[in-house]
C-alpha positions, -999 to 999 in steps of 0.1 A, spaced: 294 74 899 295 37 889 259 39 876 266 67 853 296 50 839 275 18 830 246 39 813 268 60 791 284 32 769 250 18 766 238 51 751 267 52 728 259 18 714 223 28 708 234 60 689 258 40 669 233 14 658 208 42 649 234 59 627 243 26 610 206 18 604 201 54 589 228 52 565 220 16 555 184 24 548 193 56 532 218 41 507 194 12 499 166 36 491 189 56 470 202 25 451 166 13 446 156 49 432 185 47 408 176 11 397 140 21 390 151 53 372 176 33 349 147 12 334 138 28 300 102 38 296 82 17 271 75 36 239 40 35 228 34 16 195 24 39 166 -8 25 150 -6 21 111 -38 35 98 -54 19 66 -75 50 65 -45 72 59 -30 49 33 -62 49 14 -65 88 15 -29 92 6 -33 69 -25 -63 86 -35 -49 120 -33 -15 111 -50 -10 77 -64 20 59 -48 19 81 -16 1 52 1 27 28 -9 54 51 6 33 54 39 33 15 38 70 14 32 66 -6 0 90 15 -20 95 -10 -46 60 -6 -58 65 29 -68 81 22 -102 52 0 -110 26 26 -100 43 55 -119 54 33 -148 18 22 -152 5 56 -153 31 69 -176 25 40 -201 -13 46 -199 -9 83 -204 13 77 -234 -14 54 -251 -42 79 -242 -23 107 -260 -13 85 -290 -49 73 -296 -63 108 -291 -39 122 -317 -49 95 -342 -86 101 -334 -82 138 -339 -65 133 -372 -91 111 -387 -120 130 -372 -107 162 -390 -101 143 -422 -137 127 -422 -152 162 -414 -134 177 -443 -143 151 -469 -180 153 -460 -186 190 -460 -181 196 -497 -159 225 -491 -129 226 -514 -108 246 -490 -109 219 -462 -90 191 -475 -69 176 -447 -79 141 -459 -54 147 -489 -25 148 -464 -32 112 -452 -8 84 -463 -31 63 -482 -32 49 -518 -38 78 -542 -64 57 -559 -87 62 -531 -90 99 -540 -107 92 -574 -142 102 -577 -154 67 -578 -135 56 -547 -145 86 -525 -174 69 -509 -153 40 -499 -127 64 -486 -153 83 -465 -165 50 -449 -129 39 -440 -123 74 -425 -154 70 -403 -144 36 -393 -108 47 -384 -122 78 -364 -145 56 -344 -119 29 -339 -93 54 -325 -119 70 -303 -129 36 -289 -93 27 -282 -87 60 -264 -118 55 -244 -107 20 -234 -73 32 -222 -90 59 -202 -112 32 -185 -80 11 -178 -63 42 -163 -94 45 -139 -91 9 -131 -54 11 -125 -59 41 -101 -86 21 -81 -61 -8 -79 -34 15 -67 -58 26 -38 -69 -9 -30 -34 -21 -29 -24 7 -4 -54 -1 18 -48 -40 19 -10 -35 26 -19 -11 55 -42 -36 70 -15 -63 69 13 -40 80 12 -51 117 4 -88 109 30 -110 124 38 -141 104 60 -165 124 88 -185 106 74 -216 122 46 -225 97 40 -262 97 12 -286 92 11 -318 112 -13 -347 103 -20 -380 122 -45 -407 121 -73 -404 146 -110 -413 152 -138 -393 137 -173 -393 148 -199 -394 120 -237 -404 124 -228 -415 160 -202 -440 146 -166 -439 151 -146 -439 119 -109 -438 111 -98 -404 98 -70 -379 97 -64 -350 122 -46 -319 108 -30 -292 129 -15 -260 117 11 -240 136 19 -205 127 
């Protein structure tokens, strides 16, 4: 009887220790799981594609600038195209007017006389001045056509600049420029022709 009484409390102590260890390890594992779950997942960085910016600007001018988030450039792009379009239309109207007048004055048809509607000195319509008027109309026609063609070429160049601008901005979109941009210079030795000379060392920090 005495031996059984000594063994029973020992077993109770072992059971208590095991229960305490179980709850301790269980709660610690649970807390570690919660701590790991609370860490936010790192979001993948979205790559800014220069190819997309180039295609967008080629399809619709200004769309590449929107993709690059350079919204302040939109008034420049659309204002430039609107101005160029206005001058193309203006020069084309003048060219059409003088082309028709020149065609009417040289066809010797009395029923085609649009040149008489031009605002010029009436003395030019005298028979002795018709040759001079004809030459002036030819020069005016060619001049307005040249101006129209130059503006068209300028529009094509402006369109290409719009694409290049979007592509360059896209290449530098993720370029990190630090606020600490400094240059330090100090005197130091310089090797030239196996001779030590005094020079200046420059170091850029950015």
